[in-house]
FILUM-151728 format. One record per residue (C-alpha): residue number from 1; residue in three letters; x, z, y. Coordinates in nm, 2 decimals. Example, Ala and Ser with C-alpha at 12.3 -4.5 7.8 and 13.67 -1.06 7.14 Angstrom:
seq type c1 c3 c2
1 ALA 1.23 0.78 -0.45 $
2 SER 1.37 0.71 -0.11 $
This chain:
seq type c1 c3 c2
1 MET -0.01 0.02 0.00 $
2 SER 0.13 -0.13 0.35 $
3 ARG 0.09 0.17 0.65 $
4 GLN 0.01 0.01 0.97 $
5 TYR 0.05 0.26 1.28 $
6 ILE -0.13 0.11 1.58 $
7 THR -0.09 0.22 1.97 $
8 THR -0.28 0.10 2.31 $
9 ALA -0.15 0.16 2.59 $
10 ILE -0.30 0.50 2.77 $
11 ASP -0.53 0.50 3.00 $
12 TYR -0.46 0.65 3.39 $
13 PRO -0.79 0.89 3.47 $
14 ASN -0.76 0.89 3.80 $
15 ALA -1.11 0.71 3.82 $
16 ALA -1.34 0.63 3.52 $
17 PRO -1.32 0.32 3.27 $
18 HIS -1.32 -0.03 3.33 $
19 MET -1.35 -0.36 3.14 $
20 GLY -0.98 -0.43 3.11 $
21 HIS -1.00 -0.07 2.91 $
22 VAL -1.26 -0.21 2.72 $
23 LEU -1.07 -0.55 2.66 $
24 GLU -0.80 -0.38 2.47 $
25 LYS -0.98 -0.09 2.24 $
26 VAL -1.16 -0.33 2.13 $
27 LEU -0.90 -0.60 2.04 $
28 ALA -0.65 -0.29 1.88 $
29 ASP -0.98 -0.17 1.70 $
30 VAL -1.00 -0.52 1.55 $
31 CYS -0.67 -0.51 1.43 $
32 ALA -0.70 -0.15 1.32 $
33 ARG -1.05 -0.17 1.12 $
34 TRP -0.90 -0.54 0.97 $
35 MET -0.57 -0.44 0.83 $
36 ARG -0.83 -0.12 0.68 $
37 LEU -1.01 -0.39 0.54 $
38 ARG -0.74 -0.55 0.36 $
39 GLY -0.60 -0.26 0.20 $
40 ASP -0.34 -0.11 0.44 $
41 ALA -0.34 0.28 0.55 $
42 VAL -0.39 0.26 0.88 $
43 ARG -0.30 0.54 1.14 $
44 PHE -0.47 0.42 1.49 $
45 GLN -0.39 0.63 1.85 $
46 ILE -0.55 0.56 2.16 $
47 GLY -0.52 0.80 2.49 $
48 THR -0.49 0.96 2.83 $
49 ASP -0.18 0.95 3.11 $
50 GLU -0.28 1.21 3.27 $
51 HIS 0.06 1.31 3.53 $
52 GLY 0.17 1.08 3.80 $
53 ILE 0.13 1.06 4.20 $
54 LYS -0.25 0.86 4.22 $
55 ILE -0.38 1.14 3.97 $
56 GLN -0.22 1.44 4.24 $
57 GLN -0.34 1.22 4.56 $
58 THR -0.70 1.16 4.39 $
59 ALA -0.72 1.52 4.34 $
60 GLU -0.63 1.60 4.70 $
61 LYS -0.88 1.36 4.83 $
62 GLU -1.19 1.55 4.61 $
63 LYS -1.04 1.86 4.72 $
64 ILE -0.98 1.97 4.31 $
65 THR -0.71 2.05 4.07 $
66 PRO -0.52 1.75 3.92 $
67 LYS -0.64 1.89 3.56 $
68 GLU -0.98 1.98 3.71 $
69 LEU -0.96 1.61 3.77 $
70 VAL -0.84 1.52 3.44 $
71 ASP -1.06 1.77 3.26 $
72 ARG -1.38 1.57 3.46 $
73 ASN -1.27 1.21 3.39 $
74 VAL -1.08 1.18 2.99 $
75 PRO -1.40 1.28 2.87 $
76 LEU -1.58 0.97 3.00 $
77 PHE -1.32 0.71 2.80 $
78 GLU -1.39 0.94 2.51 $
79 ASP -1.72 0.91 2.53 $
80 LEU -1.70 0.52 2.63 $
81 TYR -1.50 0.47 2.29 $
82 ARG -1.72 0.63 2.10 $
83 ARG -2.05 0.39 2.15 $
84 LEU -1.77 0.09 2.12 $
85 GLY -1.74 0.18 1.82 $
86 ILE -1.36 0.27 1.86 $
87 SER -1.24 0.40 1.52 $
88 SER -0.95 0.55 1.68 $
89 ASP -0.76 0.85 1.46 $
90 VAL -0.60 1.04 1.75 $
91 PHE -0.67 1.08 2.08 $
92 ILE -0.32 1.16 2.22 $
93 ARG -0.36 1.35 2.64 $
94 THR -0.01 1.39 2.79 $
95 SER -0.15 1.76 2.91 $
96 ASP -0.16 1.85 2.64 $
97 LYS 0.14 2.12 2.65 $
98 LYS 0.10 2.21 2.29 $
99 LYS 0.11 1.84 2.08 $
100 HIS 0.23 1.65 2.39 $
101 TRP 0.52 1.83 2.61 $
102 PRO 0.74 1.95 2.29 $
103 THR 0.82 1.61 2.23 $
104 VAL 0.87 1.46 2.54 $
105 ILE 1.08 1.72 2.66 $
106 ALA 1.32 1.68 2.32 $
107 LEU 1.34 1.29 2.41 $
108 TRP 1.50 1.40 2.73 $
109 GLU 1.72 1.63 2.62 $
110 ARG 1.82 1.36 2.35 $
111 LEU 1.88 1.14 2.60 $
112 GLN 2.05 1.32 2.86 $
113 LYS 2.31 1.42 2.53 $
114 ALA 2.36 1.03 2.47 $
115 GLY 2.49 1.00 2.81 $
116 VAL 2.19 0.76 2.94 $
117 LEU 2.08 0.96 3.21 $
118 GLU 2.24 1.02 3.56 $
119 LYS 2.16 1.20 3.84 $
120 ARG 2.19 1.00 4.17 $
121 THR 2.01 0.95 4.56 $
122 TYR 1.86 0.61 4.56 $
123 THR 1.69 0.46 4.81 $
124 GLY 1.43 0.19 4.70 $
125 LEU 1.11 0.04 4.76 $
126 TYR 0.81 0.24 4.61 $
127 CYS 0.44 0.09 4.49 $
128 SER 0.25 0.45 4.45 $
129 GLY -0.01 0.20 4.28 $
130 CYS 0.28 0.07 4.01 $
131 GLU 0.41 0.44 3.97 $
132 ARG 0.73 0.27 4.01 $
133 PHE 1.05 0.11 4.20 $
134 LEU 1.01 -0.23 4.28 $
135 THR 1.35 -0.48 4.34 $
136 LYS 1.29 -0.74 4.60 $
137 LYS 1.23 -1.01 4.34 $
138 ASP 0.97 -0.83 4.19 $
139 LEU 0.78 -0.91 4.57 $
140 VAL 0.58 -1.18 4.64 $
141 ASP 0.58 -1.23 5.00 $
142 GLY 0.65 -0.88 5.05 $
143 LEU 0.35 -0.73 4.82 $
144 CYS 0.34 -0.59 4.47 $
145 GLU 0.21 -0.86 4.29 $
146 ASN -0.04 -0.65 4.10 $
147 HIS -0.14 -0.45 4.41 $
148 LYS -0.13 -0.72 4.73 $
149 LYS 0.07 -0.39 4.89 $
150 ALA 0.39 -0.40 5.08 $
151 PRO 0.57 -0.09 4.90 $
152 GLU 0.75 0.23 5.07 $
153 GLU 1.11 0.25 5.15 $
154 VAL 1.18 0.57 4.99 $
155 LYS 1.51 0.79 4.97 $
156 GLU 1.60 1.07 4.74 $
157 GLU 1.76 1.23 4.45 $
158 ASN 1.61 1.12 4.09 $
159 TRP 1.76 1.06 3.73 $
160 PHE 1.79 0.73 3.59 $
161 PHE 1.83 0.63 3.26 $
162 VAL 2.11 0.39 3.25 $
163 LEU 1.96 0.04 3.11 $
164 SER 2.16 -0.22 3.29 $
165 GLU 2.42 -0.22 2.97 $
166 GLU 2.18 -0.26 2.72 $
167 THR 2.07 -0.70 2.82 $
168 ALA 2.28 -0.83 2.53 $
169 TRP 2.13 -0.54 2.26 $
170 LEU 1.77 -0.62 2.43 $
171 LYS 1.79 -0.97 2.41 $
172 THR 1.89 -0.96 2.01 $
173 LEU 1.58 -0.74 1.91 $
174 LEU 1.33 -0.92 2.07 $
175 LYS 1.45 -1.25 1.89 $
176 LYS 1.52 -1.04 1.54 $
177 GLU 1.36 -0.74 1.53 $
178 TYR 1.07 -0.65 1.78 $
179 ARG 0.79 -0.93 1.74 $
180 ILE 0.59 -1.02 2.03 $
181 ILE 0.25 -1.14 2.00 $
182 PRO 0.15 -1.47 2.07 $
183 GLU 0.49 -1.66 2.14 $
184 PHE 0.47 -1.75 2.50 $
185 ARG 0.44 -1.38 2.58 $
186 GLU 0.80 -1.34 2.41 $
187 LYS 0.97 -1.60 2.63 $
188 GLU 0.82 -1.42 2.98 $
189 THR 1.00 -1.13 2.82 $
190 LEU 1.39 -1.30 2.73 $
191 ALA 1.31 -1.48 3.08 $
192 LEU 1.30 -1.08 3.22 $
193 LEU 1.63 -1.06 3.06 $
194 ASP 1.74 -1.39 3.19 $
195 GLN 1.75 -1.21 3.58 $
196 GLY 1.93 -0.93 3.45 $
197 LEU 1.87 -0.56 3.41 $
198 GLU 1.82 -0.25 3.64 $
199 ASP 1.86 0.08 3.62 $
200 VAL 1.52 0.24 3.58 $
201 SER 1.39 0.60 3.78 $
202 PHE 1.34 0.84 3.53 $
203 SER 1.21 1.13 3.76 $
204 ARG 1.08 1.20 4.12 $
205 PRO 1.14 1.55 4.32 $
206 LYS 0.89 1.82 4.27 $
207 SER 0.81 1.78 4.67 $
208 SER 0.71 1.43 4.64 $
209 LEU 0.55 1.44 4.27 $
210 ALA 0.45 1.80 4.17 $
211 TRP 0.16 1.70 3.90 $
212 GLY 0.39 1.61 3.58 $
213 ILE 0.60 1.75 3.31 $
214 PRO 0.93 1.95 3.43 $
215 VAL 1.30 1.81 3.39 $
216 PRO 1.48 2.02 3.15 $
217 ASP 1.68 2.29 3.36 $
218 ASP 1.65 2.10 3.67 $
219 GLU 1.26 2.22 3.78 $
220 GLU 1.32 2.05 4.09 $
221 GLN 1.26 1.72 3.93 $
222 THR 0.96 1.59 3.72 $
223 MET 0.97 1.35 3.45 $
224 TYR 0.86 1.00 3.55 $
225 VAL 0.59 0.84 3.38 $
226 TRP 0.86 0.62 3.16 $
227 CYS 0.96 0.96 2.91 $
228 ASP 0.68 1.15 2.94 $
229 ALA 0.39 0.83 2.88 $
230 LEU 0.60 0.57 2.69 $
231 THR 0.65 0.91 2.42 $
232 ASN 0.31 0.96 2.35 $
233 TYR 0.39 0.71 2.07 $
234 ILE 0.57 0.93 1.89 $
235 SER 0.44 1.26 2.05 $
236 GLY 0.09 1.16 1.86 $
237 LEU 0.24 1.20 1.60 $
238 ASP 0.48 1.53 1.61 $
239 TYR 0.79 1.31 1.52 $
240 PHE 1.05 1.54 1.60 $
241 GLY 0.85 1.83 1.37 $
242 LEU 0.75 2.05 1.69 $
243 SER 0.40 2.20 1.66 $
244 PRO 0.40 2.44 1.39 $
245 LEU 0.09 2.53 1.51 $
246 ASP -0.08 2.20 1.40 $
247 PRO 0.03 2.12 1.02 $
248 ALA -0.19 1.88 0.99 $
249 ARG 0.02 1.62 1.13 $
250 GLY 0.30 1.72 0.88 $
251 ASP 0.52 1.45 0.76 $
252 MET 0.34 1.21 1.07 $
253 GLY 0.64 1.09 1.18 $
254 ASP 0.78 0.96 0.85 $
255 LYS 0.52 0.80 0.70 $
256 PHE 0.33 0.64 1.07 $
257 TRP 0.67 0.60 1.21 $
258 LYS 0.99 0.53 1.01 $
259 LYS 0.79 0.41 0.70 $
260 ALA 0.54 0.20 0.86 $
261 LYS 0.49 -0.07 1.07 $
262 VAL 0.47 0.00 1.45 $
263 THR 0.26 -0.25 1.65 $
264 HIS 0.14 -0.12 2.06 $
265 VAL -0.13 -0.29 2.17 $
266 ILE -0.09 -0.36 2.54 $
267 GLY -0.13 -0.55 2.84 $
268 LYS 0.04 -0.80 3.02 $
269 ASP 0.10 -0.62 3.37 $
270 ILE 0.36 -0.32 3.12 $
271 ALA 0.48 -0.57 2.90 $
272 ARG 0.81 -0.57 3.04 $
273 PHE 0.81 -0.15 3.03 $
274 HIS 0.73 -0.18 2.64 $
275 ALA 0.97 -0.45 2.55 $
276 LEU 1.27 -0.35 2.76 $
277 ILE 1.26 0.00 2.85 $
278 TRP 1.10 0.20 2.56 $
279 PRO 1.32 -0.01 2.31 $
280 ALA 1.65 0.11 2.46 $
281 MET 1.50 0.45 2.51 $
282 LEU 1.45 0.48 2.14 $
283 LYS 1.81 0.34 2.07 $
284 ALA 1.97 0.63 2.23 $
285 ALA 1.80 0.89 2.08 $
286 GLY 1.85 0.79 1.75 $
287 VAL 1.54 0.68 1.67 $
288 ARG 1.40 0.36 1.54 $
289 THR 1.21 0.09 1.71 $
290 PRO 0.84 -0.06 1.68 $
291 ASP 0.80 -0.42 1.51 $
292 GLN 0.54 -0.58 1.71 $
293 LEU 0.42 -0.59 2.09 $
294 LEU 0.06 -0.74 2.09 $
295 ILE 0.03 -0.83 2.47 $
296 HIS -0.35 -0.95 2.60 $
297 GLY -0.44 -1.10 2.95 $
298 PHE -0.66 -0.99 3.21 $
299 LEU -1.01 -1.02 3.25 $
300 THR -1.17 -1.17 3.52 $
301 SER -1.54 -1.15 3.66 $
302 GLU -1.72 -1.48 3.70 $
303 GLY -1.38 -1.62 3.74 $
304 GLN -1.26 -1.41 3.97 $
305 LYS -1.05 -1.12 4.00 $
306 MET -1.26 -0.80 3.98 $
307 SER -1.28 -0.60 4.29 $
308 LYS -1.52 -0.35 4.47 $
309 SER -1.50 -0.54 4.80 $
310 THR -1.64 -0.88 4.64 $
311 GLY -1.88 -0.65 4.42 $
312 ASN -1.83 -0.84 4.16 $
313 VAL -1.69 -0.49 3.96 $
314 VAL -1.82 -0.53 3.60 $
315 VAL -1.92 -0.16 3.46 $
316 PRO -1.88 -0.13 3.04 $
317 ASP -2.22 0.08 3.06 $
318 ASP -2.44 -0.21 3.24 $
319 VAL -2.32 -0.41 2.98 $
320 LEU -2.42 -0.19 2.67 $
321 ALA -2.73 -0.10 2.86 $
322 LYS -2.80 -0.48 2.83 $
323 PHE -2.83 -0.51 2.47 $
324 GLY -2.98 -0.14 2.43 $
325 GLY -2.66 0.01 2.37 $
326 ASN -2.54 -0.17 2.05 $
327 PRO -2.13 -0.23 2.13 $
328 ASP -2.18 -0.55 1.93 $
329 PRO -2.25 -0.78 2.14 $
330 LEU -1.95 -0.73 2.38 $
331 ARG -1.73 -0.66 2.06 $
332 PHE -1.82 -1.02 2.00 $
333 TYR -1.78 -1.16 2.38 $
334 LEU -1.49 -1.04 2.40 $
335 SER -1.33 -1.13 2.07 $
336 HIS -1.50 -1.49 2.04 $
337 GLU -1.42 -1.55 2.42 $
338 VAL -1.10 -1.42 2.49 $
339 PRO -0.74 -1.57 2.26 $
340 VAL -0.53 -1.29 2.26 $
341 GLY -0.26 -1.28 2.52 $
342 ASN -0.46 -1.52 2.75 $
343 ASP -0.64 -1.42 3.03 $
344 GLY -1.02 -1.41 3.00 $
345 ASP -1.33 -1.43 3.23 $
346 PHE -1.66 -1.22 3.20 $
347 SER -1.97 -1.39 3.27 $
348 TRP -2.35 -1.27 3.22 $
349 LYS -2.45 -1.62 3.19 $
350 ARG -2.19 -1.68 2.84 $
351 ILE -2.23 -1.36 2.71 $
352 GLU -2.64 -1.39 2.72 $
353 GLU -2.56 -1.78 2.62 $
354 LEU -2.36 -1.61 2.33 $
355 TYR -2.61 -1.33 2.22 $
356 ILE -2.96 -1.61 2.20 $
357 GLY -2.77 -1.90 2.10 $
358 VAL -2.54 -1.73 1.84 $
359 LEU -2.60 -1.42 1.76 $
360 SER -2.93 -1.45 1.73 $
361 ASN -3.04 -1.82 1.66 $
362 LYS -2.80 -1.86 1.43 $
363 ILE -2.68 -1.57 1.26 $
364 GLY -3.00 -1.32 1.32 $
365 ASN -3.25 -1.57 1.31 $
366 LEU -3.12 -1.77 0.98 $
367 LEU -3.08 -1.41 0.79 $
368 ASN -3.44 -1.34 0.88 $
369 ARG -3.59 -1.67 0.77 $
370 VAL -3.40 -1.65 0.41 $
371 LEU -3.47 -1.31 0.33 $
372 VAL -3.90 -1.33 0.45 $
373 LEU -3.90 -1.68 0.25 $
374 LEU -3.72 -1.50 -0.08 $
375 ASN -3.95 -1.21 -0.05 $
376 LYS -4.22 -1.39 -0.05 $
377 GLU -4.10 -1.51 -0.38 $
378 GLY -4.03 -1.16 -0.51 $
379 GLY -3.73 -1.07 -0.38 $
380 SER -3.53 -1.13 -0.65 $
381 VAL -3.12 -1.25 -0.63 $
382 ALA -2.98 -1.59 -0.85 $
383 ILE -2.65 -1.72 -0.67 $
384 PRO -2.67 -2.05 -0.83 $
385 GLN -2.30 -2.22 -0.94 $
386 GLU -2.18 -2.48 -0.68 $
387 SER -1.88 -2.56 -0.69 $
388 LYS -1.83 -2.79 -0.37 $
389 THR -2.00 -2.43 -0.17 $
390 ALA -1.80 -2.26 -0.41 $
391 ASP -1.45 -2.43 -0.31 $
392 ALA -1.55 -2.43 0.09 $
393 ILE -1.58 -2.05 0.06 $
394 VAL -1.21 -2.00 -0.10 $
395 ARG -1.11 -2.22 0.16 $
396 HIS -1.29 -2.05 0.42 $
397 TRP -1.17 -1.69 0.33 $
398 ASN -0.75 -1.84 0.30 $
399 THR -0.78 -1.96 0.67 $
400 TYR -0.97 -1.64 0.77 $
401 GLU -0.69 -1.39 0.63 $
402 LYS -0.45 -1.58 0.80 $
403 GLU -0.61 -1.59 1.12 $
404 MET -0.69 -1.24 1.12 $
405 ASN -0.31 -1.12 1.00 $
406 GLU -0.17 -1.35 1.28 $
407 CYS -0.39 -1.20 1.54 $
408 ASN -0.56 -1.56 1.60 $
409 PHE -0.94 -1.39 1.63 $
410 SER -1.11 -1.63 1.85 $
411 ASN -1.02 -1.91 1.66 $
412 ALA -1.13 -1.66 1.30 $
413 LEU -1.48 -1.61 1.48 $
414 ALA -1.51 -1.95 1.56 $
415 ALA -1.36 -2.10 1.28 $
416 HIS -1.54 -1.92 1.02 $
417 VAL -1.79 -1.69 1.09 $
418 VAL -1.98 -1.89 1.42 $
419 ALA -1.91 -2.26 1.11 $
420 LEU -2.02 -2.07 0.82 $
421 ALA -2.34 -2.00 1.01 $
422 MET -2.40 -2.32 1.14 $
423 ALA -2.31 -2.47 0.77 $
424 GLY -2.61 -2.18 0.67 $
425 ASN -2.86 -2.32 0.94 $
426 LEU -2.74 -2.71 0.88 $
427 ARG -2.87 -2.64 0.47 $
428 MET -3.19 -2.44 0.58 $
429 GLU -3.29 -2.74 0.76 $
430 GLU -3.19 -3.05 0.54 $
431 LYS -3.31 -2.91 0.26 $
432 LYS -3.67 -2.71 0.38 $
433 PRO -3.70 -2.44 0.12 $
434 TRP -4.01 -2.35 0.27 $
435 THR -4.16 -2.68 0.09 $
436 LEU -3.99 -2.63 -0.23 $
437 LYS -4.14 -2.43 -0.54 $
438 GLY -4.00 -2.26 -0.80 $
439 LYS -3.63 -2.22 -0.95 $
440 GLU -3.53 -2.48 -0.70 $
441 LYS -3.66 -2.28 -0.39 $
442 ILE -3.51 -1.96 -0.56 $
443 GLU -3.14 -2.13 -0.56 $
444 VAL -3.16 -2.29 -0.20 $
445 LEU -3.22 -1.97 -0.04 $
446 CYS -3.01 -1.81 -0.24 $
447 ALA -2.75 -2.02 -0.21 $
448 ILE -2.77 -1.96 0.20 $
449 ALA -2.82 -1.64 0.14 $
450 GLU -2.44 -1.59 -0.03 $
451 MET -2.30 -1.76 0.26 $
452 LEU -2.42 -1.47 0.51 $
453 ARG -2.30 -1.23 0.25 $
454 HIS -1.96 -1.39 0.34 $
455 ILE -2.06 -1.41 0.72 $
456 SER -2.15 -1.06 0.74 $
457 LEU -1.79 -0.96 0.57 $
458 MET -1.61 -1.17 0.79 $
459 LEU -1.77 -1.00 1.10 $
460 LEU -1.68 -0.63 1.00 $
461 PRO -1.43 -0.60 1.18 $
462 PHE -1.60 -0.74 1.48 $
463 MET -1.91 -0.62 1.47 $
464 PRO -1.90 -0.33 1.19 $
465 ASN -2.24 -0.16 1.27 $
466 THR -2.41 -0.55 1.24 $
467 ALA -2.18 -0.67 0.93 $
468 GLN -2.33 -0.34 0.77 $
469 ASN -2.71 -0.38 0.88 $
470 MET -2.67 -0.72 0.78 $
471 SER -2.59 -0.63 0.40 $
472 LYS -2.79 -0.38 0.39 $
473 GLN -3.06 -0.61 0.48 $
474 LEU -2.93 -0.88 0.20 $
475 GLY -2.92 -0.60 -0.05 $
476 VAL -2.53 -0.59 -0.18 $
477 SER -2.44 -0.26 -0.33 $
478 TYR -2.16 -0.17 -0.16 $
479 ALA -2.31 -0.22 0.23 $
480 GLN -2.39 0.15 0.27 $
481 LYS -1.99 0.19 0.25 $
482 MET -1.95 -0.06 0.51 $
483 LEU -1.81 0.17 0.67 $
484 ASP -1.60 0.41 0.52 $
485 ARG -1.25 0.38 0.65 $
486 ASP -1.14 0.36 0.27 $
487 PHE -1.35 0.06 0.19 $
488 VAL -1.15 -0.29 0.15 $
489 ILE -1.33 -0.66 0.08 $
490 THR -1.13 -0.69 -0.30 $
491 LYS -1.11 -1.10 -0.40 $
492 GLU -1.41 -1.07 -0.62 $
493 MET -1.62 -1.02 -0.29 $
494 GLN -1.42 -1.34 -0.13 $
495 GLU -1.58 -1.53 -0.39 $
496 PHE -1.85 -1.72 -0.42 $
497 GLY -2.13 -1.52 -0.64 $
498 GLY -1.85 -1.28 -0.64 $
499 VAL -2.10 -0.95 -0.61 $
500 LYS -2.18 -0.83 -1.00 $
501 GLY -2.51 -0.70 -1.02 $
502 TRP -2.65 -0.86 -0.69 $
503 SER -3.03 -0.90 -0.85 $
504 LYS -3.27 -0.78 -0.53 $
505 ILE -3.27 -0.81 -0.17 $
506 GLY -3.34 -0.54 0.09 $
507 THR -3.61 -0.53 0.44 $
508 PRO -3.58 -0.77 0.65 $
509 GLU -3.54 -0.69 1.03 $
510 ILE -3.51 -0.82 1.31 $
511 LEU -3.08 -0.81 1.39 $
512 PHE -3.07 -0.89 1.71 $
513 PRO -3.40 -0.80 1.99 $
514 PRO -3.48 -1.01 2.25 $
515 ILE -3.31 -0.90 2.57 $
516 SER -3.48 -0.81 2.94 $
């Protein structure tokens, strides 16, 4: 059994979660669910990045403490992800002094012992939005590219991580051991290395940043985002074994870092930190580097960047409310419409088109028609022997698995799930089973029911509740277990007629109700 450790970027809870958070968590969740379904042991971690100047400033404006701010906002993230069906195993908080801080302090001390931390007086351009120092080559017309604001010139004494000496090693790592998905994101990262690396500010004076983890043996300095936030990926595993009060984490560091395939799922705006700073930190600390970096793009709204000033911000709760709280239409939309690595767009018109045209008409309506007609014939299931259809199903599964393993999720949905639904509808119209009688009618309907069974299995990583609902209505024996973490899609399940003992369909229900 292969082990997989999947993480996402930890979210900054200075405000409520937005659609960018949703895009990333759904992407990572599809990865995690697919890996479990193919039989891997998976640990999936998400969390919140709770320190930093933005949290401190937001709390000051609201006249509350930073801790009160994060304790108020973090549950908003946890609740949204629960309602989205995000199947994470761990939610790490960087303000957790028992589970997070000990690992961060231990990592800092290892870096210091390795001689890669130096204290210097520094004058630089600081962007409070990015919470990092920028160089002039990072700016576009003198402005931060992400926040469209001029950075502030700051002079202060900080600890620095010596990154500038790691260019050659990082080039080799990224070409041979640390895979970046998709490939064009790897080329972008290697281009950054060609520009040369600079040392990285690793702390801020306590007078500027009080809300954070104090630097060991230098309490007038507060750890900056890199050693604090990035370390969550191993603190959630208690990698150094520093949390005796939490024996449940036990040997997780050994199982899910040393002996697992480690995949970080992050946005393109923080790719350089995960591709360059983080592996260099781990190398200096004597910790092995991750295996994969899965990078997603940004999400626009109706073709424009989401902005409160333009009034086009999409609120996740509004999308969920549109579909009666069902997260599956949104999960399908993001997976189908946004190829991994690319920027995507959220359109109210397009999500309604997909819901009505594909989910409701092509899948839900097909399921309902087949089951209603079968129930009129007694509800018995008799899968016909169809070599042509059986061969087609095998080909679909072979390519679907390849697409899923390569994280080509939009292709997996379009070329297999939607294509099979189209084929089922086409067969329905060609055979017109409502005009047939007896064995011929039942065999036509059961063949389409079997196609729907395969569709439901392929939908499981994307639309788990819908997939299970379909399988329950079809009456397949494994339906009740489909959402269990140890449920595996077996080779037999992937065969046409592969479920032995399937003899009776269930009760048809409306899969996708009309939207208002």
